[in-house]
C-alpha positions in Angstrom: 7.5 134.6 -128.4 7.0 134.4 -124.6 3.7 135.5 -123.2 3.0 136.3 -119.5 -0.2 135.3 -117.9 -0.6 137.1 -114.5 -3.2 136.4 -111.9 -3.9 138.1 -108.5 -5.8 136.3 -105.8 -9.6 136.8 -106.2 -10.7 139.1 -103.4 -13.7 137.8 -101.4 -16.8 139.9 -102.2 -18.1 140.4 -98.6 -16.1 143.5 -97.5 -14.1 146.4 -98.6 -10.4 145.9 -99.4 -7.7 147.7 -97.4 -4.1 148.6 -97.9 -2.8 145.3 -96.7 -4.7 143.5 -99.5 -3.2 146.0 -102.0 0.4 145.3 -100.8 -0.2 141.5 -100.9 -1.4 140.5 -104.4 -2.4 143.5 -106.5 0.1 146.3 -106.5 3.1 143.8 -107.0 1.3 142.3 -110.0 0.4 145.7 -111.4 4.1 146.8 -111.3 5.2 143.6 -113.0 2.4 143.9 -115.7 3.3 147.5 -116.5 7.0 146.7 -116.6 6.4 143.9 -119.1 4.0 145.9 -121.3 6.5 148.8 -121.5 9.0 146.2 -122.7 6.6 145.2 -125.5 6.0 141.8 -123.9 2.7 140.1 -124.4 0.8 140.3 -121.1 -2.7 139.2 -119.9 -3.5 140.3 -116.3 -6.5 138.5 -114.9 -8.5 138.9 -111.7 -12.1 139.1 -110.4 -14.3 138.8 -107.3 -14.7 135.5 -105.4 -18.5 135.5 -104.7 -19.5 132.1 -103.2 -19.5 130.6 -99.8 -21.3 130.9 -96.5 -19.7 134.2 -95.6 -21.8 135.8 -98.3 -25.0 134.3 -97.0 -24.3 135.3 -93.4 -23.5 138.9 -94.5 -26.8 138.9 -96.4 -28.8 137.8 -93.4 -27.2 140.4 -91.2 -28.0 143.2 -93.6 -31.4 141.8 -94.5 -30.7 141.6 -98.2 -30.0 138.8 -100.7 -26.6 137.3 -101.4 -26.7 138.9 -104.8 -27.1 142.3 -103.2 -24.0 141.6 -101.1 -21.8 140.5 -104.0 -22.9 143.3 -106.2 -22.2 145.9 -103.5 -18.7 144.8 -102.8 -17.8 143.6 -106.3 -18.4 147.0 -107.8 -17.0 148.9 -104.9 -13.7 147.0 -105.0 -13.6 147.1 -108.7 -13.9 150.9 -108.6 -11.2 151.1 -105.9 -8.8 149.1 -108.1 -9.5 151.5 -111.0 -8.9 154.5 -108.7 -5.5 153.1 -107.7 -4.6 152.3 -111.3 -4.4 148.5 -111.0 -4.2 147.5 -114.6 -6.2 144.3 -115.0 -7.0 143.3 -118.5 -10.2 141.8 -117.1 -11.8 141.9 -113.6 -14.5 139.3 -113.7 -16.6 137.6 -111.0 -17.3 134.0 -110.1 -21.1 134.4 -109.9 -21.5 134.5 -113.7 -22.7 131.6 -115.8 -19.5 131.0 -117.6 -17.6 130.5 -114.4 -20.2 128.1 -113.0 -20.0 126.1 -116.2 -16.2 126.0 -116.1 -16.2 124.8 -112.4 -18.8 122.2 -113.2 -16.7 120.9 -116.2 -13.7 120.4 -113.8 -15.9 118.6 -111.3 -17.5 116.4 -114.0 -14.1 115.5 -115.4 -12.7 114.6 -112.0 -15.8 112.3 -111.4 -15.2 110.6 -114.7 -11.5 110.2 -114.1 -11.9 108.8 -110.6 -10.2 111.7 -108.8 -13.3 112.3 -106.6 -14.6 110.0 -103.9 -18.0 110.2 -102.3 -17.8 109.7 -98.5 -19.9 110.0 -95.4 -18.2 112.0 -92.7 -18.9 114.0 -89.6 -18.9 117.8 -89.7 -19.6 120.5 -87.2 -23.3 121.5 -87.3 -24.8 124.6 -85.6 -28.2 123.5 -84.3 -29.3 127.1 -83.6 -28.4 128.4 -87.0 -29.6 125.1 -88.6 -26.5 124.7 -90.8 -23.3 122.9 -91.3 -20.3 125.1 -90.4 -17.5 125.8 -92.9 -14.0 125.8 -91.5 -13.7 129.6 -91.1 -16.9 129.7 -89.0 -15.5 127.5 -86.2 -12.9 128.6 -83.6 -11.3 126.7 -80.8 -8.0 125.7 -79.2 -5.3 124.8 -81.7 -4.6 121.0 -81.4 -0.9 121.8 -82.2 0.2 124.7 -80.1 -2.8 125.2 -77.7 -3.5 128.8 -78.9 -7.1 129.9 -78.3 -9.3 131.4 -81.0 -7.6 129.2 -83.7 -9.5 129.0 -87.0 -11.3 125.9 -88.1 -8.7 124.8 -90.6 -5.5 126.7 -89.7 -3.8 128.3 -86.7 -2.5 131.8 -87.3 -0.1 131.4 -84.3 1.8 128.3 -85.3 0.8 127.9 -88.9 -0.6 124.3 -88.4 -3.3 123.0 -90.8 -5.8 120.5 -89.5 -9.4 119.2 -89.8 -12.0 121.3 -88.0 -13.0 118.3 -85.9 -9.5 118.3 -84.4 -10.1 121.7 -82.7 -10.4 121.6 -78.9 -13.4 123.4 -77.3 -14.9 124.4 -80.7 -17.3 127.3 -80.8 -19.6 128.3 -83.7 -18.9 131.9 -84.7 -22.5 132.2 -85.8 -24.4 131.2 -82.6 -21.4 131.4 -80.2 -22.3 127.9 -79.0 -20.4 124.6 -79.2 -21.4 122.9 -82.4 -22.6 119.3 -82.8 -21.0 116.6 -84.9 -23.4 115.5 -87.6 -23.0 113.1 -90.5 -23.2 114.3 -94.1 -22.1 113.1 -97.5 -19.5 114.9 -99.6 -17.2 114.5 -102.6 -13.5 114.4 -101.8 -10.6 115.3 -104.1 -7.9 112.6 -103.9 -5.2 115.2 -103.2 -2.8 112.5 -101.9 -2.7 110.8 -105.3 -0.7 113.8 -106.5 2.0 113.7 -103.8 4.8 112.5 -106.0 3.9 114.7 -108.9 3.8 117.8 -106.7 7.1 117.0 -105.0 8.8 116.8 -108.4 7.1 120.1 -109.4 8.3 121.9 -106.3 11.8 120.4 -106.7 12.0 121.8 -110.2 11.2 125.3 -109.0 13.0 125.5 -105.7 15.9 127.6 -107.0 13.6 130.3 -108.6 10.9 130.5 -105.9 11.1 132.5 -102.7 12.2 130.7 -99.5 8.9 131.5 -97.7 6.9 129.9 -100.5 9.1 126.8 -100.7 9.2 126.3 -97.0 5.5 126.6 -96.4 4.8 124.3 -99.4 7.3 121.7 -98.3 5.8 121.6 -94.8 2.6 120.4 -96.3 4.3 117.9 -98.5 6.3 116.6 -95.5 3.1 116.1 -93.5 1.6 114.2 -96.4 -1.2 115.2 -98.6 -4.7 113.8 -97.8 -8.1 113.9 -99.5 -9.9 117.2 -99.3 -13.6 117.9 -99.4 -14.7 119.5 -102.6 -18.4 120.1 -101.7 -20.3 121.7 -98.9 -23.9 121.8 -97.6 -24.8 125.3 -98.8 -27.5 127.0 -100.8 -25.2 129.6 -102.4 -22.6 128.7 -105.0 -21.9 126.4 -107.9 -24.5 123.5 -108.2 -23.5 120.0 -109.0 -26.9 118.8 -110.3 -27.3 117.1 -113.7 -23.8 115.8 -113.6 -23.2 112.2 -114.7 -22.3 110.0 -111.6 -23.9 112.3 -109.1 -27.1 111.3 -107.4 -29.8 114.0 -108.0 -31.2 113.8 -104.5 -27.8 114.1 -102.9 -26.8 116.9 -105.3 -29.8 119.1 -104.3 -28.3 120.4 -101.1 -24.7 120.6 -102.2 -22.5 123.3 -103.7 -18.9 123.3 -104.7 -16.6 124.3 -101.8 -15.5 127.9 -102.4 -11.7 127.0 -102.3 -12.2 124.7 -105.3 -14.2 127.0 -107.6 -12.4 130.3 -106.7 -9.1 129.4 -108.3 -10.9 128.4 -111.5 -12.1 132.0 -111.7 -8.7 132.7 -113.4 -9.6 130.4 -116.2 -13.2 131.4 -116.6 -12.2 135.1 -116.6 -9.7 134.3 -119.4 -12.5 132.6 -121.4 -14.7 135.6 -120.8 -12.0 138.0 -122.1 -11.5 136.2 -125.4 -15.0 134.9 -126.0 -13.5 132.0 -128.1 -10.9 129.3 -127.9 -8.0 131.8 -127.9 -8.0 131.4 -124.1 -6.2 128.1 -124.7 -3.2 129.9 -126.0 -2.7 131.2 -122.5 -3.6 128.2 -120.3 -2.4 125.4 -122.6 0.6 126.8 -124.4 4.3 126.2 -123.6 5.0 129.8 -124.9 3.3 131.2 -121.8 4.7 131.8 -118.3 2.0 131.8 -115.7 2.8 133.9 -112.6 0.4 133.8 -109.6 0.6 136.8 -107.3 -0.8 136.1 -103.8 -0.4 136.8 -100.1 1.1 134.2 -97.8 -2.2 132.9 -96.6 -2.9 131.6 -100.1 0.4 130.0 -100.8 -0.5 126.3 -100.8 -3.6 126.9 -102.8 -1.4 128.1 -105.7 1.6 125.8 -105.2 -0.1 122.5 -104.5 -3.9 122.5 -104.7 -4.4 124.5 -107.9 -1.5 122.7 -109.7 -3.0 119.4 -108.7 -6.3 120.4 -110.1 -4.7 121.7 -113.4 -2.7 118.5 -113.7 -5.8 116.3 -113.1 -7.7 118.2 -115.7 -4.9 117.9 -118.3 -4.6 115.3 -121.0 -2.4 114.9 -124.1 -4.5 117.2 -126.2 -5.2 119.8 -123.4 -2.2 120.1 -121.1 -2.8 122.9 -118.6 0.1 125.2 -117.5 1.2 125.2 -113.9 2.5 128.4 -112.2 6.0 129.2 -113.3 6.4 131.3 -110.1 4.3 132.1 -107.1 5.9 135.3 -105.7 3.9 135.5 -102.5 4.2 138.4 -100.1 4.0 138.3 -96.4 1.6 140.5 -94.4 1.6 144.3 -94.3 0.8 145.8 -90.9 -0.5 149.2 -90.2 1.4 151.5 -87.7 2.9 148.4 -86.0 -0.4 146.5 -85.6 -2.3 144.0 -87.7 -5.2 145.4 -89.8 -8.4 145.0 -87.9 -11.7 146.6 -89.1 -13.4 145.7 -85.8 -10.8 147.8 -83.9 -11.0 150.5 -86.6 -7.3 149.8 -87.3 -7.5 149.8 -91.1 -7.5 152.0 -94.2 -9.9 150.9 -96.8 -9.0 151.6 -100.4 -12.3 153.3 -101.0 -11.8 155.6 -98.0 -8.3 156.6 -99.1 -9.7 157.5 -102.5 -12.6 159.4 -100.9 -10.2 161.4 -98.7 -7.6 162.2 -101.3 -9.0 163.3 -104.6 -5.7 164.6 -106.1 -4.3 161.7 -108.2 -0.8 162.6 -107.0 -1.7 161.1 -103.6 -2.5 157.8 -105.4 1.1 157.8 -106.7 2.5 158.6 -103.3 0.5 155.7 -101.8 1.6 153.3 -104.5 5.3 154.4 -104.0 5.1 154.2 -100.2 3.5 150.8 -100.1 5.8 149.4 -102.8 8.9 150.6 -100.8 7.4 148.8 -97.8 6.4 145.6 -99.6 6.6 142.6 -97.3 8.6 140.6 -99.8 10.4 138.3 -97.4 8.9 139.2 -94.0 6.0 141.1 -92.5 6.4 144.8 -93.0 4.7 148.0 -91.8 2.9 151.0 -93.4 3.0 154.2 -91.4 1.7 157.7 -92.2 5.1 159.2 -91.2 6.8 157.0 -93.8 4.2 158.2 -96.3 5.2 161.8 -95.6 8.9 161.0 -95.6 8.7 159.1 -98.9 6.8 162.0 -100.5 9.1 164.8 -99.2 12.5 163.1 -99.3 12.2 161.0 -102.4 9.4 161.9 -104.7 9.6 165.6 -104.1 13.2 166.2 -103.3 14.8 163.8 -105.9 12.4 163.0 -108.7 10.1 166.0 -108.6 12.9 168.4 -108.0 14.8 167.3 -111.1 11.7 167.5 -113.3 10.8 171.0 -112.0 14.3 172.5 -112.0 15.0 171.2 -115.6 11.7 172.3 -117.2 11.6 175.6 -115.3 15.1 176.4 -116.5 14.2 175.5 -120.0 11.3 178.0 -119.9 13.4 180.7 -118.4 16.3 180.4 -120.7 15.3 178.4 -123.8 11.7 179.5 -124.5 10.3 176.4 -123.1 11.9 174.2 -125.8 14.5 171.5 -125.9 17.6 173.6 -126.7 19.3 173.5 -130.1 22.7 171.8 -130.2 25.5 173.9 -131.8 29.2 174.4 -132.0 31.2 171.6 -130.4 27.9 169.8 -129.5 26.0 170.0 -132.8 26.5 166.2 -133.2 26.1 165.3 -129.6 22.7 163.5 -130.0 24.3 161.1 -132.5 27.3 160.6 -130.3 25.1 159.7 -127.3 22.8 157.3 -129.1 25.9 155.6 -130.8 27.5 155.2 -127.4 24.3 153.5 -126.2 24.1 151.1 -129.2 27.8 150.3 -129.2 28.4 150.4 -125.5 31.3 152.8 -126.1 31.4 156.0 -124.1 34.9 157.4 -124.7 33.7 160.0 -127.2 31.6 161.7 -124.5 32.8 164.3 -122.0 33.3 163.2 -118.4 29.9 164.2 -116.9 28.0 162.8 -119.9 30.0 159.6 -119.8 29.4 159.2 -116.0 25.7 159.8 -116.4 25.2 157.4 -119.2 27.2 154.6 -117.6 25.2 155.1 -114.4 21.9 155.1 -116.2 22.7 151.9 -118.1 24.1 150.1 -115.0 21.1 151.0 -112.8 18.6 150.2 -115.6 20.1 146.8 -115.9 19.6 146.4 -112.1 16.0 147.6 -112.4 15.2 145.0 -115.1 16.9 142.2 -113.2 15.0 143.1 -110.0 11.6 143.3 -111.7 12.2 139.9 -113.4 13.1 138.4 -110.0 10.1 140.1 -108.2 12.3 142.2 -106.1 10.2 145.3 -106.4 11.8 147.4 -103.7 15.2 146.9 -105.3 13.8 147.9 -108.7 12.3 151.1 -107.3 15.5 151.9 -105.4 17.6 151.5 -108.6 15.0 153.6 -110.5 15.4 156.4 -108.0 19.2 156.1 -108.3 18.8 157.2 -111.9 16.9 160.2 -110.8 19.6 160.9 -108.3 22.2 160.7 -111.1 20.1 163.1 -113.1 20.2 165.7 -110.3 24.0 165.2 -109.9 24.4 165.7 -113.6 22.5 169.0 -113.4 24.6 170.2 -110.5 27.9 169.1 -112.1 27.1 170.8 -115.4 26.1 174.1 -113.6 23.9 175.4 -116.4 23.0 178.5 -114.3 26.6 179.6 -114.8 27.3 178.3 -118.3 24.1 179.9 -119.8 26.1 183.1 -119.6 29.7 182.0 -120.0 29.3 179.1 -122.4 25.8 179.0 -124.0 26.6 176.0 -126.2 27.5 174.0 -123.1 24.4 175.1 -121.3 22.2 174.2 -124.3 23.8 170.7 -124.4 23.3 170.3 -120.6 19.6 171.2 -120.8 19.2 169.1 -124.0 20.2 166.1 -121.9 18.2 167.0 -118.8 15.0 167.6 -120.8 15.4 164.2 -122.4 16.1 162.6 -119.0 12.9 164.2 -117.6 10.9 162.3 -120.2 12.9 159.1 -119.9 12.4 159.1 -116.1 8.7 159.3 -116.7 8.9 156.0 -118.6 11.1 154.5 -116.0 8.8 155.3 -113.1 5.6 154.6 -115.0 4.9 151.2 -113.3 5.1 152.9 -109.9 3.6 156.4 -110.3 1.6 156.3 -113.5 -0.5 159.5 -112.8 2.6 161.6 -112.5 4.4 159.9 -115.3 1.4 160.6 -117.6 1.5 164.3 -116.5 5.2 164.6 -117.5 4.6 162.9 -120.8 1.8 165.3 -121.6 4.2 168.2 -121.0 6.2 166.9 -123.9 3.0 166.3 -126.0 4.1 162.7 -126.2 2.1 159.5 -126.2 1.4 159.1 -122.5 1.5 155.3 -122.3 2.5 154.0 -118.8 2.0 150.3 -119.1 -1.7 150.2 -118.5 -4.1 147.8 -120.1 -5.4 149.3 -123.3 -6.9 146.4 -125.1 -3.6 145.5 -126.7 -1.9 142.4 -125.1 1.3 143.3 -126.9 2.5 146.9 -127.5 4.1 147.6 -130.9 6.5 150.1 -129.4 9.2 149.1 -126.8 9.0 152.1 -124.6 11.6 150.8 -122.2 14.3 150.9 -124.8 13.8 154.7 -124.9 15.1 155.2 -121.4 18.8 155.3 -122.4 18.2 157.3 -125.6 17.7 160.9 -126.5 14.2 160.8 -128.0 13.4 164.4 -128.9 14.8 166.7 -131.5 16.0 170.2 -130.7 13.1 172.7 -130.7 10.5 170.4 -129.3 8.2 172.5 -127.2 7.6 171.6 -123.5 4.7 172.9 -121.5 5.5 174.8 -118.3 5.2 172.4 -115.3 3.4 172.7 -112.0 4.9 171.3 -108.8 4.1 167.6 -109.0 4.7 166.5 -105.4 4.0 169.2 -102.8 5.7 168.9 -99.5 3.7 167.5 -96.5 4.2 168.6 -92.9 4.1 166.4 -89.9 0.6 167.4 -89.1 -0.5 165.5 -92.1 0.5 162.2 -90.5 -0.9 163.2 -87.1 -4.3 164.0 -88.7 -4.4 160.6 -90.4 -3.4 158.8 -87.2 -6.3 160.4 -85.4 -8.7 158.4 -87.6 -7.4 155.1 -86.3 -8.3 153.1 -83.2 -11.1 152.7 -80.7 -11.3 156.4 -79.9 -13.2 156.7 -83.2 -15.5 153.8 -82.4 -19.1 155.0 -81.6 -19.4 152.6 -78.6 -16.2 154.1 -77.1 -17.5 157.6 -77.6 -20.6 156.7 -75.6 -18.5 155.4 -72.8 -16.1 158.3 -72.5 -18.1 161.3 -73.9 -21.8 160.6 -73.2 -21.3 160.9 -69.4 -24.0 160.9 -66.8 -24.2 162.3 -63.3 -24.4 160.1 -60.2 -28.0 161.2 -59.7 -28.8 160.1 -63.2 -27.3 156.7 -62.5 -29.3 156.4 -59.3 -32.5 156.8 -61.3 -31.8 153.3 -62.7 -33.0 150.7 -60.3 -31.1 147.4 -60.5 -32.3 144.4 -58.6 -31.3 140.8 -58.1 -33.7 138.2 -59.5 -34.0 134.5 -60.4 -35.3 133.0 -63.6 -38.0 130.5 -62.7 -39.3 129.6 -66.2 -38.4 130.2 -69.9 -39.9 129.5 -73.3 -39.2 130.4 -76.9 -41.2 133.1 -78.6 -42.9 131.8 -81.7 -41.6 133.1 -85.0 -38.4 134.5 -83.4 -35.0 132.8 -83.2 -33.6 135.6 -80.9 -36.2 136.1 -78.1 -37.0 134.1 -74.9 -40.0 134.7 -72.6 -38.8 134.6 -69.0 -40.6 134.7 -65.7 -38.3 136.1 -63.0 -38.7 136.3 -59.3 -37.6 139.6 -57.7 -38.3 138.4 -54.1 -41.6 140.1 -53.5 -43.0 139.8 -57.1 -42.7 137.9 -60.4 -42.3 139.6 -63.7 -42.3 138.7 -67.4 -39.2 139.8 -69.4 -38.7 139.3 -73.1 -34.9 138.9 -73.7 -32.9 138.6 -76.9 -30.7 135.7 -75.7 -32.1 132.7 -77.5 -28.9 132.4 -79.6 -26.7 132.2 -76.5 -28.9 130.4 -73.9 -31.3 127.5 -74.2 -34.5 127.5 -72.2 -33.0 124.7 -70.0 -29.7 126.7 -69.4 -31.4 129.9 -68.3 -33.8 128.5 -65.7 -32.6 128.9 -62.1 -29.9 131.4 -63.0 -29.5 134.3 -60.6 -29.4 137.5 -62.7 -29.6 141.3 -62.4 -32.4 143.2 -64.0 -33.4 146.8 -64.6 -36.5 146.9 -62.5 -37.9 150.4 -63.3 -37.8 150.1 -67.1 -41.0 151.3 -68.8 -43.0 148.2 -69.9 -43.1 147.5 -73.7 -44.5 144.9 -76.1 -42.1 142.7 -78.1 -43.6 140.3 -80.7 -47.0 140.9 -79.0 -45.6 139.9 -75.5 -45.3 142.3 -72.5 -41.8 142.9 -71.2 -41.4 144.4 -67.8 -37.7 144.8 -67.4 -34.3 144.1 -68.9 -31.4 141.7 -68.1 -27.8 142.9 -67.7 -25.3 141.1 -70.0 -21.8 141.5 -71.3 -21.2 141.6 -75.0 -17.7 140.3 -76.0 -15.9 138.5 -78.8 -17.4 135.0 -78.2 -20.9 136.4 -77.9 -23.1 137.5 -75.0 -22.9 136.4 -71.3 -25.4 137.3 -68.6 -24.3 139.1 -65.5 -25.0 136.5 -62.7 -24.4 136.0 -59.0 -24.5 133.2 -56.5 -27.7 132.3 -54.6 -26.5 133.7 -51.3 -27.7 137.3 -52.1 -31.5 137.8 -51.4 -33.7 138.2 -54.4 -34.8 141.8 -55.0 -31.6 143.2 -53.4 -30.5 146.6 -54.8 -27.4 146.6 -57.0 -25.4 149.8 -56.8 
């Protein structure tokens, strides 16, 4: 029996996740997992936090805490957000645990033994101020391919080129904002190029089933030729490589596994953790399993080339690891026409959404809105106006409207129960179910026949779309069934027949009540909170495809969607409105939270205004730096002696990360001359320098030497 192993890219545990992340790797996988579970398929959905690398240590230094504090903070916050949004992982683990470290070390040791790793001396960018080697993502410069500025150390977001960090032009360390040095170091390299032929065959075998964007990006790497790739880094946070045969203990002391290598192994270690025994092998080493890797487009080659190469390298005759059967990567989701940017306050964090909207119905609206905006083939956009429109025009007007009108009519006319079939319709339920099983509809009346044919046709489309990872199409076809249900209600006109033909009215509501329940199953993958609510109205088992400790469900709930599942007389609780209508002001209010107008620094500029007289109280003067020295026990402060023309002053300035003592001497600067003296690190400071703070760091406000020292600046 086929099993489905699903993974979503491990989110990095140094920040809160936003809606763009949700659309890329997590909501698509959740829809697929729920769909498969409802079909009584065996599913294991695995994820966890990626908790290693220099970004963690830098975040810890900035906040004055330990790396463990950082990963705990974001691991539990993001895990809670996933739970609030009903992402149905079977396990959400973390790469900082001992089991993961041991798994990663096993892969490393095996590769050493098999000769897939090579120790080499190489040059790497080194930040002298920060006293550390720089990972790729902590260097920026000019792209060697297209010339775009602010290109990352390993990839250009503008042209998509991949390269070595040392190929960047005009590199800048993102830590000190200074040009880094090249310094020699020793690392172990994975012989990625040895797997070129194997990977080309692997991609050729999957080109028909995989998305074009995945194949194209993967083939661009293969066309350029695969080269060796560093597997270790000079770090003090991550998986150690000490006490491994073939590794020199002294060299191993300062090395950790490169985060790109150990992160993907988190899928395997999480599976081991879930089972706690060798049953994990049934999922990673069994031909009965299809492994599907859900990711965003920035992770494509890691899951189509690098991880498959690692899995193949680790395999042997007795332990053949599975490779991804499919990698249905999504493009990027934008927000209101712009890229997500936390620095510009152009983002919606998952935790903030959950804090702002306590009603679980809003979670369903968000899931539905994002799913209908999935960037399946190209970048897409989330807007609050679309959120309102999806709620009002689809969830409320189509799905919610049918549920409400059906169950309210049942309470008004049939005592809140599924009506009893009688007269010409007393055997109707058997006729319907026989029509489904035999695919013969002629014994049904016109409206019933049209409805059932529509349900079966659209349901087939829903299933095909889910299986091909076309989630927007699956949801559209699902809503088409809700539209057909509304049409059936209108065509049957029970508000008329309840008086003129009670037997017909009873049959009509018998069908509509059943449809209300069936629609709750159909839409369970997308809006599980609302689906559960409807199921509870029927006092039925409220399973919506979530993880419940059973990797295979005994009941195939999906098969119920075309059938009449309840007997006459089944009581139904009176419903409340599920999706209330939202007005345009809802979107306007949410939009007001975005952008620089909500940034504190912007408020100070535009709201905390001063008068011209208050400005004139600040005395700005021209000056020249005549000497500079570092302050002991501080990596930020310099002690400067400045000449203001008629006098010299000592100023303590926090510019050591941006200017060396040699660079600052003889610069013509502007100082605040009437600032109250203060002591910093035991040294007297008698003024302040003016400087601009911008993306690449801090730059002093300077002038040429033609202006006299001590001149007033106004």
